[in-house]
Every structure is written in C-alpha cells, then in structure tokens.
gemmi code that builds the backbone of each chain (N, CA, C; Angstrom):
import gemmi

chains = {
    "A": [
        ("MET", (22.754, -0.473, 4.389), (21.513, 0.316, 4.470), (20.304, -0.614, 4.659)),
        ("ASP", (19.456, -0.224, 5.524), (18.255, -1.005, 5.795), (17.299, -0.895, 4.600)),
        ("GLN", (16.883, -2.028, 4.067), (16.095, -1.992, 2.833), (14.635, -2.362, 3.023)),
        ("GLU", (14.070, -2.027, 4.175), (12.660, -2.314, 4.366), (11.772, -1.404, 3.519)),
        ("ILE", (10.685, -1.971, 3.051), (9.611, -1.160, 2.466), (8.424, -1.273, 3.415)),
        ("ASP", (7.803, -0.136, 3.708), (6.707, -0.122, 4.691), (5.363, -0.279, 3.975)),
        ("PHE", (4.829, -1.471, 4.019), (3.539, -1.756, 3.376), (2.361, -1.542, 4.339)),
        ("ARG", (2.639, -1.157, 5.562), (1.576, -1.166, 6.571), (0.566, -0.033, 6.423)),
        ("LYS", (1.015, 1.125, 5.944), (0.126, 2.288, 5.919), (-1.073, 2.088, 5.000)),
        ("MET", (-0.879, 1.282, 3.964), (-1.989, 1.017, 3.031), (-2.366, -0.458, 3.032)),
        ("ARG", (-2.263, -1.082, 4.185), (-2.709, -2.476, 4.336), (-2.114, -3.400, 3.288)),
        ("GLY", (-0.804, -3.339, 3.156), (-0.148, -4.284, 2.251), (0.209, -3.728, 0.894)),
        ("LEU", (-0.099, -2.464, 0.648), (0.207, -1.858, -0.655), (1.091, -0.621, -0.493)),
        ("VAL", (1.846, -0.332, -1.533), (2.530, 0.964, -1.633), (2.270, 1.526, -3.025)),
        ("PRO", (2.128, 2.860, -3.131), (2.045, 3.460, -4.459), (3.412, 3.408, -5.150)),
        ("ALA", (3.378, 3.172, -6.455), (4.615, 3.126, -7.246), (4.461, 4.078, -8.429)),
        ("ILE", (5.300, 5.102, -8.441), (5.298, 6.101, -9.514), (6.189, 5.579, -10.640)),
        ("VAL", (5.711, 5.652, -11.873), (6.504, 5.205, -13.017), (6.927, 6.425, -13.830)),
        ("GLN", (8.243, 6.556, -14.013), (8.809, 7.715, -14.706), (9.674, 7.239, -15.875)),
        ("ASP", (9.558, 7.908, -17.011), (10.420, 7.616, -18.151), (11.851, 8.026, -17.799)),
        ("VAL", (12.776, 7.071, -17.846), (14.145, 7.350, -17.403), (14.849, 8.338, -18.343)),
        ("ALA", (14.443, 8.369, -19.601), (15.125, 9.233, -20.565), (14.615, 10.670, -20.511)),
        ("THR", (13.313, 10.832, -20.388), (12.730, 12.179, -20.497), (12.308, 12.778, -19.163)),
        ("GLY", (12.164, 11.937, -18.128), (11.669, 12.425, -16.849), (10.156, 12.523, -16.769)),
        ("GLU", (9.484, 12.219, -17.866), (8.013, 12.303, -17.869), (7.418, 11.276, -16.894)),
        ("VAL", (6.454, 11.705, -16.094), (5.737, 10.775, -15.216), (4.649, 10.106, -16.046)),
        ("LEU", (4.681, 8.782, -16.093), (3.836, 8.032, -17.017), (2.563, 7.503, -16.376)),
        ("MET", (2.679, 7.012, -15.152), (1.510, 6.448, -14.476), (1.832, 6.212, -13.014)),
        ("LEU", (0.816, 5.872, -12.253), (0.992, 5.417, -10.886), (0.185, 4.140, -10.698)),
        ("GLY", (0.829, 3.142, -10.097), (0.114, 1.915, -9.763), (0.404, 1.550, -8.323)),
        ("PHE", (-0.201, 0.464, -7.866), (0.051, 0.008, -6.495), (0.709, -1.359, -6.518)),
        ("MET", (1.565, -1.586, -5.555), (2.266, -2.871, -5.450), (2.080, -3.455, -4.066)),
        ("ASN", (1.872, -4.771, -4.027), (2.022, -5.474, -2.759), (3.417, -6.118, -2.753)),
        ("HIS", (3.704, -6.858, -1.721), (5.033, -7.458, -1.595), (5.351, -8.354, -2.792)),
        ("GLU", (4.367, -9.129, -3.220), (4.574, -10.069, -4.321), (4.821, -9.327, -5.646)),
        ("ALA", (4.087, -8.247, -5.866), (4.287, -7.453, -7.085), (5.685, -6.848, -7.108)),
        ("CYS", (6.148, -6.382, -5.952), (7.524, -5.871, -5.831), (8.522, -6.949, -6.212)),
        ("GLU", (8.353, -8.093, -5.627), (9.279, -9.193, -5.890), (9.315, -9.534, -7.366)),
        ("ARG", (8.141, -9.623, -7.972), (8.091, -10.004, -9.380), (8.723, -8.929, -10.248)),
        ("THR", (8.476, -7.674, -9.906), (9.075, -6.569, -10.662), (10.598, -6.655, -10.638)),
        ("PHE", (11.141, -6.889, -9.454), (12.601, -6.894, -9.343), (13.215, -8.191, -9.860)),
        ("SER", (12.479, -9.294, -9.792), (13.060, -10.560, -10.267), (12.979, -10.664, -11.789)),
        ("THR", (11.929, -10.082, -12.400), (11.792, -10.181, -13.858), (12.375, -8.973, -14.578)),
        ("GLY", (12.471, -7.840, -13.884), (12.929, -6.610, -14.530), (11.829, -5.868, -15.274)),
        ("PHE", (10.588, -6.342, -15.151), (9.445, -5.648, -15.767), (8.402, -5.336, -14.697)),
        ("VAL", (7.821, -4.150, -14.817), (6.966, -3.657, -13.742), (5.658, -4.452, -13.661)),
        ("THR", (5.386, -4.988, -12.471), (4.145, -5.705, -12.169), (3.453, -5.005, -11.011)),
        ("PHE", (2.180, -4.702, -11.192), (1.390, -4.047, -10.146), (0.417, -5.035, -9.506)),
        ("PHE", (-0.211, -4.576, -8.425), (-1.361, -5.280, -7.873), (-2.593, -4.448, -8.210)),
        ("SER", (-3.531, -5.037, -8.923), (-4.752, -4.324, -9.293), (-5.728, -4.333, -8.130)),
        ("ARG", (-6.091, -3.135, -7.662), (-7.045, -3.044, -6.545), (-8.444, -3.424, -6.986)),
        ("THR", (-8.792, -3.134, -8.230), (-10.157, -3.436, -8.684), (-10.309, -4.919, -9.037)),
        ("ARG", (-9.240, -5.525, -9.601), (-9.340, -6.936, -9.989), (-8.761, -7.867, -8.929)),
        ("ASN", (-8.102, -7.267, -7.920), (-7.547, -8.051, -6.816), (-6.554, -9.118, -7.283)),
        ("GLN", (-5.701, -8.733, -8.230), (-4.690, -9.681, -8.720), (-3.495, -8.925, -9.289)),
        ("LEU", (-2.389, -9.649, -9.459), (-1.206, -9.059, -10.074), (-1.446, -8.840, -11.564)),
        ("TRP", (-0.850, -7.781, -12.094), (-0.855, -7.588, -13.545), (0.451, -6.949, -13.982)),
        ("THR", (1.073, -7.598, -14.962), (2.299, -7.057, -15.528), (1.902, -6.078, -16.617)),
        ("LYS", (2.213, -4.821, -16.370), (1.819, -3.739, -17.275), (2.366, -4.000, -18.683)),
        ("GLY", (1.502, -3.943, -19.685), (1.936, -4.098, -21.073), (2.048, -5.533, -21.540)),
        ("GLU", (1.625, -6.474, -20.724), (1.779, -7.889, -21.065), (1.028, -8.225, -22.358)),
        ("THR", (-0.134, -7.640, -22.522), (-0.897, -7.920, -23.739), (-0.628, -6.884, -24.830)),
        ("SER", (-0.442, -5.612, -24.457), (-0.243, -4.555, -25.459), (1.176, -4.552, -26.025)),
        ("GLY", (2.120, -5.148, -25.292), (3.521, -5.090, -25.715), (4.266, -3.897, -25.150)),
        ("ASN", (3.562, -2.969, -24.541), (4.201, -1.783, -23.965), (4.637, -2.066, -22.525)),
        ("ARG", (5.501, -3.057, -22.391), (5.983, -3.389, -21.051), (6.912, -2.294, -20.527)),
        ("LEU", (7.025, -2.223, -19.204), (7.858, -1.209, -18.562), (9.119, -1.886, -18.030)),
        ("LYS", (10.226, -1.649, -18.703), (11.493, -2.276, -18.334), (12.154, -1.468, -17.226)),
        ("LEU", (12.366, -2.092, -16.097), (12.902, -1.390, -14.935), (14.382, -1.057, -15.120)),
        ("VAL", (14.713, 0.219, -14.989), (16.109, 0.660, -15.113), (16.678, 1.028, -13.742)),
        ("ALA", (15.886, 1.718, -12.945), (16.342, 2.113, -11.605), (15.128, 2.252, -10.694)),
        ("ALA", (15.362, 2.081, -9.400), (14.268, 2.192, -8.432), (14.771, 2.863, -7.167)),
        ("ALA", (13.867, 3.603, -6.539), (14.210, 4.248, -5.268), (12.972, 4.245, -4.377)),
        ("THR", (13.213, 4.391, -3.087), (12.100, 4.615, -2.177), (12.323, 5.946, -1.467)),
        ("ASP", (11.298, 6.415, -0.784), (11.381, 7.741, -0.189), (11.789, 7.665, 1.283)),
        ("CYS", (11.828, 8.812, 1.916), (12.399, 8.907, 3.254), (11.639, 8.079, 4.283)),
        ("ASP", (10.332, 7.925, 4.106), (9.616, 7.060, 5.050), (9.277, 5.695, 4.458)),
        ("ARG", (9.850, 5.405, 3.302), (9.841, 4.047, 2.737), (8.449, 3.490, 2.491)),
        ("ASP", (7.515, 4.371, 2.163), (6.160, 3.898, 1.873), (5.718, 4.219, 0.447)),
        ("THR", (6.643, 4.605, -0.407), (6.360, 4.900, -1.806), (7.564, 4.495, -2.648)),
        ("LEU", (7.307, 4.026, -3.867), (8.393, 3.656, -4.776), (8.406, 4.595, -5.982)),
        ("LEU", (9.606, 4.869, -6.471), (9.791, 5.586, -7.730), (10.550, 4.656, -8.668)),
        ("LEU", (9.908, 4.303, -9.775), (10.482, 3.357, -10.727), (10.812, 4.086, -12.021)),
        ("GLN", (12.055, 4.040, -12.431), (12.443, 4.652, -13.701), (12.545, 3.554, -14.747)),
        ("VAL", (11.891, 3.774, -15.870), (11.709, 2.695, -16.845), (12.002, 3.149, -18.270)),
        ("GLU", (12.207, 2.128, -19.117), (12.108, 2.289, -20.565), (10.824, 1.584, -20.994)),
        ("VAL", (10.043, 2.252, -21.841), (8.789, 1.661, -22.304), (9.051, 0.892, -23.592)),
        ("GLU", (8.644, -0.367, -23.615), (8.829, -1.181, -24.822), (7.699, -0.929, -25.826)),
        ("GLY", (7.794, -1.573, -26.971), (6.732, -1.510, -27.982), (6.566, -0.110, -28.516)),
        ("ALA", (5.323, 0.296, -28.695), (5.030, 1.610, -29.264), (5.248, 2.740, -28.251)),
        ("GLY", (5.520, 2.392, -27.014), (5.812, 3.403, -25.999), (4.591, 4.093, -25.447)),
        ("LEU", (3.442, 3.495, -25.667), (2.181, 4.117, -25.222), (1.734, 3.437, -23.928)),
        ("VAL", (1.970, 4.106, -22.816), (1.694, 3.500, -21.519), (0.198, 3.491, -21.212)),
        ("CYS", (-0.491, 4.528, -21.599), (-1.908, 4.641, -21.233), (-2.783, 3.812, -22.166)),
        ("HIS", (-3.790, 3.191, -21.572), (-4.697, 2.373, -22.380), (-5.522, 3.224, -23.340)),
        ("GLU", (-5.482, 4.542, -23.143), (-6.170, 5.432, -24.072), (-5.283, 5.827, -25.261)),
        ("GLY", (-4.135, 5.159, -25.376), (-3.286, 5.363, -26.547), (-2.362, 6.557, -26.459)),
        ("LYS", (-2.007, 6.931, -25.220), (-1.092, 8.062, -25.039), (0.176, 7.591, -24.324)),
        ("ARG", (1.209, 8.406, -24.428), (2.462, 8.060, -23.774), (2.288, 7.995, -22.261)),
        ("SER", (1.595, 8.959, -21.685), (1.424, 9.055, -20.236), (-0.057, 9.006, -19.886)),
        ("CYS", (-0.365, 8.444, -18.733), (-1.747, 8.473, -18.245), (-2.158, 9.877, -17.784)),
        ("PHE", (-1.178, 10.731, -17.500), (-1.490, 12.065, -16.956), (-1.708, 13.066, -18.090)),
        ("ALA", (-2.775, 12.866, -18.836), (-3.005, 13.652, -20.041), (-4.084, 14.713, -19.863)),
        ("GLN", (-4.697, 14.745, -18.688), (-5.822, 15.655, -18.500), (-5.430, 16.784, -17.550)),
        ("SER", (-5.211, 17.948, -18.120), (-4.815, 19.107, -17.317), (-5.959, 19.577, -16.432)),
        ("LEU", (-5.595, 20.049, -15.257), (-6.564, 20.630, -14.330), (-6.187, 22.072, -14.098)),
        ("SER", (-7.190, 22.925, -14.033), (-6.909, 24.310, -13.678), (-7.552, 24.617, -12.340)),
        ("GLY", (-7.004, 25.589, -11.664), (-7.512, 25.933, -10.348), (-8.981, 26.280, -10.354)),
        ("SER", (-9.399, 27.015, -11.348), (-10.803, 27.438, -11.372), (-11.716, 26.232, -11.556)),
        ("GLU", (-11.286, 25.270, -12.332), (-12.104, 24.077, -12.542), (-12.251, 23.302, -11.237)),
        ("ILE", (-11.163, 23.184, -10.503), (-11.207, 22.470, -9.237), (-12.083, 23.227, -8.238)),
        ("LYS", (-11.898, 24.525, -8.153), (-12.629, 25.299, -7.147), (-14.132, 25.247, -7.344)),
        ("LYS", (-14.557, 25.148, -8.599), (-15.992, 25.080, -8.862), (-16.641, 23.880, -8.202)),
        ("GLY", (-15.849, 22.862, -7.904), (-16.411, 21.634, -7.354), (-16.639, 21.661, -5.860)),
        ("SER", (-16.419, 22.797, -5.225), (-16.396, 22.826, -3.767), (-17.721, 22.458, -3.114)),
        ("ALA", (-18.822, 22.590, -3.835), (-20.123, 22.274, -3.226), (-20.362, 20.773, -3.139)),
        ("ASP", (-19.598, 19.997, -3.901), (-19.777, 18.559, -3.928), (-18.788, 17.931, -2.944)),
        ("ALA", (-19.281, 17.419, -1.846), (-18.390, 16.969, -0.764), (-17.527, 15.789, -1.182)),
        ("GLY", (-18.064, 14.925, -2.030), (-17.343, 13.694, -2.349), (-16.363, 13.833, -3.479)),
        ("ARG", (-16.562, 14.788, -4.349), (-15.758, 14.861, -5.554), (-15.433, 16.293, -5.909)),
        ("VAL", (-14.439, 16.425, -6.770), (-14.145, 17.728, -7.355), (-14.737, 17.711, -8.760)),
        ("ARG", (-15.592, 18.651, -9.047), (-16.312, 18.643, -10.318), (-16.344, 20.049, -10.876)),
        ("SER", (-16.275, 20.156, -12.190), (-16.384, 21.485, -12.793), (-17.781, 21.655, -13.369)),
    ],
    "B": [
        ("MET", (-14.880, 19.436, -20.797), (-14.309, 18.203, -20.227), (-14.790, 18.024, -18.780)),
        ("ASP", (-15.149, 16.823, -18.484), (-15.631, 16.504, -17.149), (-14.445, 16.535, -16.173)),
        ("GLN", (-14.578, 17.302, -15.107), (-13.418, 17.519, -14.233), (-13.548, 16.818, -12.887)),
        ("GLU", (-14.209, 15.679, -12.845), (-14.300, 14.952, -11.583), (-12.961, 14.340, -11.190)),
        ("ILE", (-12.732, 14.332, -9.902), (-11.632, 13.541, -9.346), (-12.270, 12.423, -8.534)),
        ("ASP", (-11.779, 11.210, -8.704), (-12.385, 10.051, -8.054), (-11.677, 9.777, -6.717)),
        ("PHE", (-12.308, 10.200, -5.634), (-11.745, 9.999, -4.302), (-12.213, 8.677, -3.677)),
        ("ARG", (-13.035, 7.939, -4.375), (-13.680, 6.783, -3.735), (-12.758, 5.593, -3.502)),
        ("LYS", (-11.787, 5.393, -4.400), (-10.972, 4.173, -4.306), (-10.153, 4.120, -3.035)),
        ("MET", (-9.802, 5.313, -2.497), (-9.019, 5.341, -1.263), (-9.793, 6.033, -0.145)),
        ("ARG", (-11.110, 5.861, -0.150), (-11.949, 6.383, 0.939), (-11.716, 7.867, 1.201)),
        ("GLY", (-11.778, 8.639, 0.151), (-11.691, 10.083, 0.310), (-10.335, 10.685, 0.017)),
        ("LEU", (-9.357, 9.851, -0.357), (-8.016, 10.362, -0.653), (-7.588, 10.005, -2.082)),
        ("VAL", (-6.701, 10.836, -2.615), (-5.993, 10.465, -3.847), (-4.507, 10.729, -3.641)),
        ("PRO", (-3.643, 9.877, -4.231), (-2.207, 10.174, -4.195), (-1.895, 11.354, -5.109)),
        ("ALA", (-0.976, 12.197, -4.681), (-0.556, 13.365, -5.464), (0.970, 13.332, -5.598)),
        ("ILE", (1.431, 13.173, -6.824), (2.865, 13.141, -7.129), (3.333, 14.582, -7.317)),
        ("VAL", (4.443, 14.936, -6.692), (4.994, 16.287, -6.832), (6.273, 16.222, -7.653)),
        ("GLN", (6.281, 16.972, -8.746), (7.411, 16.960, -9.678), (7.949, 18.377, -9.864)),
        ("ASP", (9.257, 18.523, -9.889), (9.889, 19.819, -10.166), (9.606, 20.190, -11.621)),
        ("VAL", (8.948, 21.321, -11.836), (8.543, 21.686, -13.195), (9.746, 21.988, -14.087)),
        ("ALA", (10.857, 22.411, -13.499), (12.015, 22.789, -14.305), (12.869, 21.586, -14.686)),
        ("THR", (13.064, 20.669, -13.753), (14.006, 19.571, -13.992), (13.328, 18.235, -14.278)),
        ("GLY", (12.049, 18.113, -13.933), (11.361, 16.830, -14.089), (11.592, 15.878, -12.936)),
        ("GLU", (12.410, 16.281, -11.981), (12.689, 15.406, -10.836), (11.421, 15.169, -10.007)),
        ("VAL", (11.171, 13.902, -9.648), (10.051, 13.605, -8.763), (10.508, 13.871, -7.334)),
        ("LEU", (9.784, 14.714, -6.629), (10.252, 15.202, -5.336), (9.630, 14.463, -4.157)),
        ("MET", (8.354, 14.173, -4.239), (7.667, 13.488, -3.144), (6.296, 13.024, -3.612)),
        ("LEU", (5.653, 12.241, -2.764), (4.252, 11.875, -2.972), (3.516, 12.101, -1.666)),
        ("GLY", (2.359, 12.751, -1.771), (1.510, 12.927, -0.605), (0.091, 12.532, -0.959)),
        ("PHE", (-0.799, 12.611, 0.018), (-2.208, 12.293, -0.236), (-3.058, 13.540, -0.024)),
        ("MET", (-4.107, 13.634, -0.814), (-5.024, 14.768, -0.701), (-6.450, 14.268, -0.542)),
        ("ASN", (-7.189, 14.936, 0.332), (-8.642, 14.773, 0.319), (-9.233, 15.961, -0.460)),
        ("HIS", (-10.529, 16.022, -0.504), (-11.176, 17.074, -1.287), (-10.776, 18.461, -0.785)),
        ("GLU", (-10.704, 18.609, 0.521), (-10.376, 19.902, 1.109), (-8.927, 20.307, 0.798)),
        ("ALA", (-8.012, 19.342, 0.841), (-6.606, 19.632, 0.521), (-6.468, 20.066, -0.937)),
        ("CYS", (-7.211, 19.409, -1.810), (-7.239, 19.810, -3.229), (-7.699, 21.249, -3.371)),
        ("GLU", (-8.796, 21.547, -2.734), (-9.352, 22.893, -2.820), (-8.367, 23.939, -2.326)),
        ("ARG", (-7.733, 23.637, -1.198), (-6.803, 24.615, -0.632), (-5.583, 24.792, -1.542)),
        ("THR", (-5.118, 23.682, -2.103), (-3.978, 23.751, -3.021), (-4.283, 24.659, -4.206)),
        ("PHE", (-5.453, 24.465, -4.806), (-5.785, 25.240, -6.004), (-6.200, 26.667, -5.670)),
        ("SER", (-6.763, 26.878, -4.472), (-7.178, 28.246, -4.152), (-6.000, 29.103, -3.688)),
        ("THR", (-5.012, 28.474, -3.013), (-3.872, 29.249, -2.523), (-2.697, 29.238, -3.496)),
        ("GLY", (-2.627, 28.200, -4.355), (-1.484, 28.066, -5.251), (-0.284, 27.403, -4.596)),
        ("PHE", (-0.465, 26.909, -3.361), (0.609, 26.175, -2.684), (0.088, 24.805, -2.236)),
        ("VAL", (0.945, 23.804, -2.401), (0.494, 22.420, -2.209), (0.188, 22.133, -0.739)),
        ("THR", (-1.029, 21.657, -0.499), (-1.490, 21.230, 0.823), (-1.926, 19.773, 0.745)),
        ("PHE", (-1.405, 18.969, 1.651), (-1.758, 17.552, 1.705), (-2.678, 17.276, 2.888)),
        ("PHE", (-3.188, 16.036, 2.896), (-3.846, 15.516, 4.083), (-2.911, 14.485, 4.704)),
        ("SER", (-2.540, 14.705, 5.941), (-1.639, 13.771, 6.619), (-2.426, 12.589, 7.159)),
        ("ARG", (-2.072, 11.395, 6.697), (-2.763, 10.188, 7.165), (-2.407, 9.874, 8.608)),
        ("THR", (-1.182, 10.175, 9.010), (-0.777, 9.840, 10.370), (-1.295, 10.867, 11.382)),
        ("ARG", (-1.345, 12.137, 10.977), (-1.817, 13.173, 11.913), (-3.297, 13.494, 11.721)),
        ("ASN", (-3.881, 12.974, 10.634), (-5.303, 13.159, 10.369), (-5.690, 14.635, 10.251)),
        ("GLN", (-4.846, 15.395, 9.558), (-5.132, 16.817, 9.369), (-4.437, 17.345, 8.123)),
        ("LEU", (-4.880, 18.499, 7.661), (-4.243, 19.144, 6.520), (-2.878, 19.684, 6.916)),
        ("TRP", (-1.938, 19.655, 5.973), (-0.652, 20.320, 6.213), (-0.145, 20.904, 4.911)),
        ("THR", (0.175, 22.180, 4.972), (0.748, 22.851, 3.818), (2.250, 22.617, 3.848)),
        ("LYS", (2.711, 21.873, 2.857), (4.127, 21.481, 2.794), (5.021, 22.720, 2.800)),
        ("GLY", (6.003, 22.743, 3.690), (6.969, 23.833, 3.719), (6.526, 25.045, 4.519)),
        ("GLU", (5.396, 24.939, 5.184), (4.845, 26.089, 5.914), (5.813, 26.572, 6.995)),
        ("THR", (6.462, 25.633, 7.657), (7.420, 26.034, 8.697), (8.846, 26.142, 8.155)),
        ("SER", (9.217, 25.263, 7.239), (10.605, 25.266, 6.730), (10.844, 26.367, 5.699)),
        ("GLY", (9.750, 26.867, 5.098), (9.914, 27.858, 4.032), (10.018, 27.238, 2.649)),
        ("ASN", (10.172, 25.927, 2.574), (10.268, 25.260, 1.274), (8.867, 24.908, 0.753)),
        ("ARG", (8.068, 25.932, 0.572), (6.718, 25.684, 0.069), (6.765, 25.242, -1.394)),
        ("LEU", (5.716, 24.547, -1.832), (5.630, 24.038, -3.198), (4.621, 24.879, -3.965)),
        ("LYS", (5.132, 25.740, -4.837), (4.279, 26.634, -5.604), (3.741, 25.904, -6.829)),
        ("LEU", (2.432, 25.805, -6.908), (1.805, 25.039, -7.989), (1.913, 25.776, -9.318)),
        ("VAL", (2.465, 25.092, -10.311), (2.585, 25.678, -11.648), (1.598, 25.028, -12.614)),
        ("ALA", (1.462, 23.718, -12.534), (0.538, 22.998, -13.420), (0.078, 21.740, -12.711)),
        ("ALA", (-1.107, 21.268, -13.090), (-1.650, 20.049, -12.488), (-2.377, 19.241, -13.538)),
        ("ALA", (-2.322, 17.927, -13.356), (-3.030, 17.026, -14.264), (-3.559, 15.847, -13.468)),
        ("THR", (-4.560, 15.187, -14.038), (-4.998, 13.926, -13.456), (-4.849, 12.843, -14.519)),
        ("ASP", (-4.969, 11.585, -14.082), (-4.714, 10.487, -15.017), (-6.016, 9.967, -15.625)),
        ("CYS", (-5.883, 8.941, -16.429), (-7.014, 8.477, -17.242), (-8.183, 7.998, -16.395)),
        ("ASP", (-7.931, 7.447, -15.226), (-9.063, 7.052, -14.385), (-9.311, 8.030, -13.229)),
        ("ARG", (-8.636, 9.166, -13.276), (-8.947, 10.311, -12.411), (-8.839, 10.008, -10.916)),
        ("ASP", (-7.909, 9.114, -10.580), (-7.737, 8.799, -9.154), (-6.332, 9.122, -8.655)),
        ("THR", (-5.580, 9.880, -9.433), (-4.232, 10.293, -9.044), (-3.970, 11.684, -9.606)),
        ("LEU", (-3.202, 12.490, -8.877), (-2.844, 13.830, -9.354), (-1.345, 13.919, -9.607)),
        ("LEU", (-0.987, 14.687, -10.613), (0.410, 15.033, -10.872), (0.527, 16.547, -10.769)),
        ("LEU", (1.334, 17.013, -9.812), (1.476, 18.443, -9.546), (2.880, 18.887, -9.919)),
        ("GLN", (2.978, 19.835, -10.811), (4.290, 20.368, -11.176), (4.495, 21.679, -10.432)),
        ("VAL", (5.639, 21.783, -9.775), (5.847, 22.872, -8.817), (7.206, 23.544, -8.977)),
        ("GLU", (7.282, 24.731, -8.395), (8.568, 25.369, -8.088), (8.719, 25.319, -6.572)),
        ("VAL", (9.911, 24.935, -6.109), (10.141, 24.845, -4.672), (10.707, 26.166, -4.176)),
        ("GLU", (10.080, 26.710, -3.161), (10.572, 27.980, -2.600), (11.699, 27.728, -1.601)),
        ("GLY", (12.227, 28.799, -1.057), (13.249, 28.700, -0.011), (14.513, 28.040, -0.527)),
        ("ALA", (15.091, 27.173, 0.292), (16.339, 26.507, -0.063), (16.126, 25.392, -1.079)),
        ("GLY", (14.877, 25.092, -1.373), (14.583, 24.079, -2.392), (14.727, 22.656, -1.906)),
        ("LEU", (14.750, 22.486, -0.596), (14.942, 21.154, -0.018), (13.581, 20.614, 0.427)),
        ("VAL", (13.019, 19.722, -0.376), (11.661, 19.251, -0.112), (11.643, 18.246, 1.040)),
        ("CYS", (12.662, 17.416, 1.110), (12.653, 16.341, 2.107), (13.074, 16.856, 3.476)),
        ("HIS", (12.401, 16.362, 4.504), (12.729, 16.794, 5.866), (14.127, 16.322, 6.279)),
        ("GLU", (14.708, 15.416, 5.477), (16.077, 14.975, 5.761), (17.116, 15.883, 5.089)),
        ("GLY", (16.660, 17.007, 4.552), (17.586, 18.006, 4.022), (18.038, 17.746, 2.598)),
        ("LYS", (17.205, 17.030, 1.834), (17.548, 16.754, 0.439), (16.504, 17.376, -0.481)),
        ("ARG", (16.887, 17.516, -1.754), (15.943, 18.086, -2.718), (14.716, 17.207, -2.879)),
        ("SER", (14.928, 15.894, -2.975), (13.829, 14.956, -3.207), (13.747, 13.960, -2.068)),
        ("CYS", (12.532, 13.503, -1.766), (12.378, 12.432, -0.773), (12.859, 11.082, -1.306)),
        ("PHE", (12.951, 10.959, -2.625), (13.325, 9.655, -3.216), (14.841, 9.535, -3.336)),
        ("ALA", (15.504, 9.459, -2.207), (16.960, 9.499, -2.173), (17.589, 8.130, -1.916)),
        ("GLN", (16.765, 7.122, -1.693), (17.298, 5.813, -1.322), (17.107, 4.822, -2.461)),
        ("SER", (18.198, 4.538, -3.153), (18.136, 3.607, -4.277), (17.865, 2.191, -3.808)),
        ("LEU", (17.120, 1.463, -4.619), (16.849, 0.048, -4.349), (17.430, -0.761, -5.502)),
        ("SER", (18.023, -1.887, -5.177), (18.477, -2.786, -6.230), (17.657, -4.061, -6.170)),
        ("GLY", (17.577, -4.735, -7.286), (16.776, -5.954, -7.353), (17.216, -6.988, -6.346)),
        ("SER", (18.505, -7.146, -6.180), (18.988, -8.186, -5.272), (18.605, -7.860, -3.829)),
        ("GLU", (18.613, -6.592, -3.500), (18.226, -6.200, -2.144), (16.763, -6.511, -1.895)),
        ("ILE", (15.926, -6.214, -2.879), (14.502, -6.495, -2.731), (14.258, -7.992, -2.645)),
        ("LYS", (14.902, -8.750, -3.516), (14.639, -10.187, -3.570), (15.003, -10.897, -2.272)),
        ("LYS", (16.036, -10.392, -1.602), (16.440, -11.009, -0.337), (15.332, -10.980, 0.699)),
        ("GLY", (14.400, -10.044, 0.537), (13.351, -9.886, 1.529), (12.188, -10.846, 1.370)),
        ("SER", (12.257, -11.764, 0.451), (11.073, -12.564, 0.113), (10.572, -13.441, 1.241)),
        ("ALA", (11.418, -13.754, 2.212), (10.968, -14.624, 3.297), (10.079, -13.878, 4.299)),
        ("ASP", (10.154, -12.563, 4.265), (9.381, -11.748, 5.208), (8.076, -11.335, 4.536)),
        ("ALA", (6.964, -11.915, 4.978), (5.696, -11.716, 4.263), (5.237, -10.264, 4.278)),
        ("GLY", (5.518, -9.550, 5.369), (4.961, -8.212, 5.504), (5.808, -7.122, 4.888)),
        ("ARG", (7.081, -7.368, 4.723), (7.966, -6.292, 4.304), (9.019, -6.813, 3.344)),
        ("VAL", (9.642, -5.890, 2.664), (10.802, -6.213, 1.852), (12.023, -5.774, 2.651)),
        ("ARG", (12.926, -6.707, 2.905), (14.057, -6.404, 3.780), (15.316, -7.026, 3.178)),
        ("SER", (16.423, -6.336, 3.301), (17.672, -6.923, 2.809), (18.466, -7.469, 3.974)),
    ],
}
model = gemmi.Model(1)
for chain_id, residues in chains.items():
    chain = gemmi.Chain(chain_id)
    for i, (resn, *xyz) in enumerate(residues, 1):
        res = gemmi.Residue()
        res.name, res.seqid = resn, gemmi.SeqId(i, " ")
        for name, pos in zip(("N", "CA", "C"), xyz):
            atom = gemmi.Atom()
            atom.name, atom.element = name, gemmi.Element(name[0])
            atom.pos, atom.b_iso = gemmi.Position(*pos), 0.0
            res.add_atom(atom)
        chain.add_residue(res)
    model.add_chain(chain)
structure = gemmi.Structure()
structure.add_model(model)
structure.setup_entities()
C-alpha cells in the first residue's frame, strides 16, 4: 500500500485528530508537519507543530499528560490523520483542566445569531 | 457564554471533525467557512467548504448519505469544530464506499521509512 501523506494542501501541514482509544472520545486536534509526524511515530508520543509558536511541541511534555500513540490512520485523500491514544498522567488533555478540548457545546440558534458578523460566528 | 468561532488562523476556515454520535467512530474531516457553518446549523445537515472546488458542498447531497447534525462543540481556543451526526442513507460516508474515510492504517515503520522525502511521508 502506498503510504504517502499529502502535506501540500496546507503548505506542509496536516490536521491530526486525537481520539481516546478506549472511549472513542475526541480529545483535541493539532497540526503536524513532516518532522512532527516522524517524531510521533519514532517516539510513540504525539508531537505537533505549533502554528502560533512555529515550533514542534510534544503534547503533555510539561504537564505529564502525554498522548501515547496506539494506532494511526489516514483518510481517503491522505491529507488528515486520526491518532488513537492513551492519555498518561491525570488524563487531562486540555490546558483548561478537562479531559477533552471540545468542552464547549454549540447550538444552532447561537450560531445563527452570528450571521451579521462576516468574520466570525457570535452569539 | 461567548460563542465566537475563530476563523482567522486558517484565513476564514476551521476544520470540522465528523463523528458518529452512536458509535463514536470518526468518519471524516472537512473545512467550514462562516457560510458553511451557518448553513449547517440552519438546515441541520453538514455543509463544508471545498478547498479544491472553492465552493460550498452539502455532504451526501447526491449520494443520499447526508450527515444529520445531532450535537456540536468547539474546542478551548475555538478554532475547530466537533460535529456529532447520524448518517442517512446507506451510512457510507466515504466516496470509496466505506463507513469512514479513515480506512487506511499507518504503522510507525511505514512512516519512518519516508524520512528521506522532505515533502511527504512515503513507505
């Protein structure tokens, strides 16, 4: 099987979805360049490329909540990664002290209210 | 709660992860601009912005496998969406005739072999 990853659509980056392998919960999304991919697979711990800091960062390196890679897949057009992990330490992936970064529910009415603002969705 | 979505980091787009609400399976990832978000929440069916075709597309519009929005959340920095859905029709989200687009497993050794190729990961 051809194992290319297509980094071209995002100028050297691909989005990487992180999912808890035991529960199926989606924990976070980060971006990876080629080097971050390599480091993730060679060390077995998830390393992203930070777009704001312009450098690699191994998730949980300081907090202890590292993401241990259990399985990985790419999608049909090979421009996105799905990483299934076990979370080390206290298991709190989000820097706000929660298991998942996706802690803020959105409702349709809240989104629709933002339609007058061209740049953002606002309630 | 402030309901802004931050479209600035990707010049008007945010990644949107699609997850099966019943099984937790991650089905695909697409991108949304403000208009795609609005259409998704106003119609209740997931609409993306196609980067390659430069237009909105309602997933499953022709195949019948539309993605019915059940719940939505954003993450701590509000630049990614998580959409939980029920898949209509035959339930095959991927255009290759599979339930999920993430059907191609990657192994560490396969990724590592690609290190000589600066632009891509290749086995």
